N, C-alpha and C positions, 0 to 999 in steps of 0.2 A: 891594634885597637881598631874596632869597627865603627864606622860612621853610618848613621841612619838618616836618610834624606826625609825631611818633614816638609810637606807642602803647606804653604801659608793659607790661612782661611780668609776669604774675602770679607767675611762678616766682621772680623776684627779690624781690617784695614779701612772699611767704610766709615768707621766711627759711629757716632750716635745716629746718623741717618740710616745705618744698616740695621739698627735695632727696632723691632716692632713689638708693641705691647697691645694685647687684645683685651678689650673690656668685656666682662661677662654681663654687663647691664644692657646689652643690645647694640649691635653694629649694623648699620645700614649698608655697609659695603658688601659686595658679593663675594662669598668665599670661593677660593680657588681649589679645584679638585683635580685629581689625576684621572684621566680616562684610561681605558684599557690599552691604548697605543702609546702611553707614556707621555703624551702631550698634555698641556694644561687646558682646562675648560672651565669657564665661569658659569655659575648658575644664575647670574643676573642678566642673561640675554633677553631677547624679546619674548614676551609672554605669549602662550598659545591662545587660540580663540576661546578655549574653555575657561580661561582665567579672567577675573574681573578687571585686572590691569589692562587687558587687551582693549577693552571698550571704553576706558576712561577718557582717552583723547577725543572720542566722538561726542562726549557729553561736556567737554570743556569749552563752553561758549557762553557769552554774556547775554543778558536780556535784550540789550539794544540791538545786537546782531540778529537775534531770533525774531524780534518784532519787525525789523527791516525786511528780513527774508519772508515774513508772512505777508505784509501789505504789498510788497512788490509783485506777488503773484496775481494781484488784481489789475496790474497795468498791462495794456496790450503790447507793450514793448518788452515783455518778459520772455521772448522767444530764446534769448541767449542766457537763460537763467543759470545754467551750469557754469559757464565761464565768467559771468558777470557778478552773480550774487553768492554762489557757493564757493567762493575763493576766500582764503587759501585752501580750505578743505571743507567738505560737507560734514554736517553733524547729524546726530540721531536724537538729540534732546528736543529740537524744534518739532520734528515730525511726530514724536511720541506725545508731546504736549498738545499739538494741534488735534491729533486724533482722539486723545483722551478728553480734551475739552469739548470736542464735537459730540462725543457720546453723552456726556452729562447735559449738554445744551439741548440735544434732541429729546432726551427724556423729560427734562424739566419744562421745556417749551410745550411739549405734547401734553404733559399733565396740566400745565397752566391753561392751555387752550381748552382742554376738557372741562376744567372748572368754569371758565368763562362761558362756554357754550351751555353748560348746565344752568348757570345762573341766569343768563339771558333768555333761556327757554322756560323759565319759571317752573323748573322741574323740582318736585318735592322729594325726589329720590336722592339719597346721598351719593356723592361722587366717589366712585370706586377706582382708585388709581391702579393702573395695569403695570405692575412691576415686571411683567414678562417682557414689556417693551425695552427695559434696560438690558436684558440678556440679548434681545434681538439687536439692539444698537451696538453692543460690544462685539457680537459675532460679525455683524455686517461691516462695521467700520474698520475693525482690525483686519478682517479678511481682505477687504478691498485695499486698505492703506498699507498693509504689510505683506500679505501673502501674494497679492497680484504682482507688485514690483519684483519680489524675489523670484517668483516663477518666470516672469518675463526676462529677468537677468540670466537665469539658468538656461532658458531657451535660446537666448541670443549667444550665450557662451558656447552652447552646443553647436550653433550654426556658424561659429567663428567670428562673432561680432564682439569685440572687447573694448569698445570705446569708452565705457563707463564702468564704475564699480557698483557693487550691490548697495553700498552706503549712499551713493549718489542717486540710485534708483529709488530707494526708500525716501530720501530727502525730497525728491521731485514729487512723488506721490503724496507724501505726508503734508508738505507745505501747500500742495495744490488743492487740498481740501479745506483750506482756511476760510474760503468764501462761504462755506456752508454754516459757519458759526453765526455770523450776523444774520444770515437768511433764516436760520431756524428760529431766532429770536423774533424777527419781524413777522414770521408766519403765524404768530399768535393771533394776529388780526383775523377775525372770523368772516373774511370776505373771500369767496372762492377764487374770483378772477385775480385778486391781488396775490394770493398764494401761488397760483399758476405762473403769474408773471415773475415772481421772486424765484421760484424753482427754475423757470426757464432761463433767467438771467444767471443764476448760479451755475446751471449746467453749461451755459455758453462760455462763461468766463473760465471755469475750471477745466472744461473740455478743451478749449483753445490752448490753455496753458500746457496741458499734458501733451496734446498732439504736436504743438510747436517745439517742445523740448524732446519728445521721443522720436519724431520722424527723422531728424538729422542723424540720430544713432542708427535707425533702420536703413537710411539711405547710404550709410557707409559700408553696408554689406555688399559682397560681390553678386550675390543672387538677387535679382530684381523682385522675386516673389516675397522676400522678407519684408518689403515695404507694405505688403498687404496686412501685416500684423496691426497696423494702425487702425484698420477697420474693426478688429477685435477690441482694441483699446476703446474706441469710440462707442462700440456696442455695450461693453461692460459699464462704461460711465453713464450711458443713457439708462441702463438698468438700475444703477445706483440712484440716479435722480428720481426715477419713477418709484422706486422702493421708498425713498424718503417721503415723497408726496403721499403715497397711499398709506404707509404705516404710521407716519408721525404728523402729517399736516392735513388730516381729513376729518376734523371735528367741526360741526356746524350747529347752529341754533335752528329752532323749528322754522322760523321765517328767515330764510337765507337772504343775506344782504348782497344785492347785485345779481348778475345773471346766474342761472342754475349751473351747477357743476356737471360736466359731461359724463362723469362716472357716477354710477348709482351708489348712494351712501345712506347710512342710517341717520335720521335727523339729529340725534344727539350723540352719535358714536362714529366709529370708523367704518370702513368697509366690512 
């Protein structure tokens, strides 16, 4: 008589805990697949940067935190913004909200200033709103608030400076433009000297904020010449401030209130 050895199956020894039932109504658990080398691999790992799930943590922030990160950029003690206010992690919701709000504020304030100037000038001509300024605002604000920090981060990575992430760079630039939102509203006042003072104050506050938070990153590089990048940052920021003043804050009435503007302007229009 021959005897056949039969190995026990662990699935029957484990009892009910070894039995698994799959529902066809949808399972959130990650399926286990066999890769080519015979090992198990799960498809529920970290999502790639092309997936929406990859960016969800950067937008998971409450309104109170966003507002706090906005108004703290106006404080002179915000030189340690990365370690003090962008903890535990930087976000992208606040920078996008700040830049988008700034775009609409620039256009609406400029349109309102044009209407006020035309009304005070007793002009019989109807006010023609320049919607081209909206396209200019979108290109200018997003290019400076998003493209510049990304390019700076890439350049510093190429030079071997990896003290911050690209999300932190965008957060610093985005939140740093918050001061322009109230300034653009106040520049509706048709007084040239007041507008210049407001633009100068916004340039000083936001420029100091950027330099104070970018320079420590540049100083961590081994090459001393990398620190000169802060001059480029200051130059770009000065160009942004002057562009805001010329493009959006240059509406005047026929009889200007206060001293004359040093730049030649059309009495009821822009440059």
